[in-house]
N, C-alpha and C positions, 0 to 999 in steps of 0.2 A: 768336546764341545759342550758347553753348558746348555741345559734344557731351559727354554724360556717359559713355557707353560706346562704345568704338571697335569697329569691325567685327571687328578681329582678336581682341579680348577675347571677343566673343560666339562666334566660331568656336572658340576654345580651350575655352570653357566647355561648349559643346555636344559637342565632341570628348571631353572628360573625362567628361561625363555618359554618352555612348554607350559608351565603354570600360568604365566602371564597371558599367553595366547588362549589357553583354555578358559581362564577367567573372563577375558574379553568376549569370548564366544558365548559364555553363560550370560553375561550382561546384555549382549545383543539379543539373545534368545528371550530373555526376560522382558526386554523392552518391547519386542514385537508382540508378546502375548498380553501386555498390559495396555489397555486402551486409554488414550489421553482424553481428558474432558474436552468437549466440543470447543470451549473457549480457548484452548491451547493449540488447536490444530492449525490455525493460521489460514484457514480456507474461508472465503467469503460466504456469508449466509449460514455458517455452522453454529453460530452462537444461539443458545436456546431461545432468547427473547427477540432475536433479529429476524426480520422477514427473509425468506429464502430468495437469494439472487437479486438482480436488478429489476426495477419496474420496466415494463414494456415501453419501447419508444413509440409515441403516438405519431400519426402522420403529420400533425402540426409541428411537433418537435423535430421530426426528420426534415421537414421543409425549412424550418428555422436554421438548422445546422447546415443544410445545403446552401442556403442564402448567405450565411456567414462565409462559407468557402468561396462562393461566387463573387462576393464583394471584394475579394482579393486580400492579400496579405498587406498589413500596414507597412508604410515606408520604413518604419523603424525596425521591422523584423529582419533578422540576419540568420541564415542557416547556422546551426550550432550555437544559437543563443538560448537564453532562458526567458520564457514567458511566465507570468504569474497572475494570480487572482487572490484577492482578499474578500472573503464572503462572510456575511453576518450569520448568526444562528437562525435567522428568519429566511435565509436563502437569498439575500440581496447582495448583488455584486457591488462592493463598495469602491474598489479601485483595482487596477491591474494593468498589465501590459499584454496586448494581443488577446485579451479575454473579451468576449462579447456578451455573455449572459450567464446567469446562475439560476437554478430552479431548485426549490425544496419540494420533495415528494411526500415525505412523511417524517416521523421522528428520526432524526439523524441521517436522512438520505438526501443527497444533493447531486445535481448534475451541473458541470461547468463547461461551457462551449467556448472554443477559441476560433480565431479567424484563419487558422492554417491547420493542415493535417498533422496529427500526432502519431501516425503510424511509425513504428520503430523508435519512438521517443521514450522518455522515462518520466515518471511522476513522483513527486514527493510532497507530502502534506504534513502539517502539524497543527495542533490546536493553538489558536492565536487570537488575541483580542482584536477587535475591529478598530480600536483607537490606539494611539501611540503611548498611552500613559499607564496601562494597567496590566496586571498579571491575569492571564486567561483562566477560565475555570478548568479544573482538572478533568482529564478524560483521555480517550484514545481515538485514533483516526486511521482509516484504511482507504486506499485508493486503488482504482482499476480502470482500464480503458472502458469507455462507455460502449456497450454492445450495440452494434448497428449504427454508430456515429463515429466516423474516423477523426473528427475534430473535437470530441467530447471526452470528459473524464467523469467517472462516477466516484463519489466520496461518501463514506459512511462514518459517522461520529458516534461515540459511545461515552457513557459516564465511566467512572473508575471501577464500577462493579460489572461492567460489560454489557449493560442494557442500552439499547438505542436511545440517544439523547441529542437534542439540538445543541450544537457547539459551534462557535465561530472558528474559522480555520483559514490558514494561508496555504496556497497550493502553488507549487513551482513545477513547470513542465520544461524538460530539456529535449530539444529536437536535434537530430543528427545533421 
């Protein structure tokens, strides 16, 4: 009976496999010992020029968010649908669906309130011009649930260098 695989081929195969695994382990070890710059970690508030974390929710803002929830969900809202907001760089809510208000806290920091709970939902934002004609300014945007406000989203905008900067944005919220 003919031999399908020679002993030498098996040894070479295992040798290549061992070197590949060892090289991957070395790369993984090198990656953990080299710290990434703060701008590349992806964590909110870790950029050097950005303020740490979200601004504290004031009692007036908490009351406004509760009032938006008490007013009830708009008749156009359907579970599993998408709500959105278009916000100017000054923090003005220009248009949207199920969005109630927008607030600018400081350079590049915004809060958007909706008329329904966003718990277990998803948020997506992009830098976008407030009008329908123009290309928006370059930059970056990040979103997170608004701490202490179940119907709010916190948005941070940055210029291309990573410094906090006022940018207009479009925000979409997906609810289960």
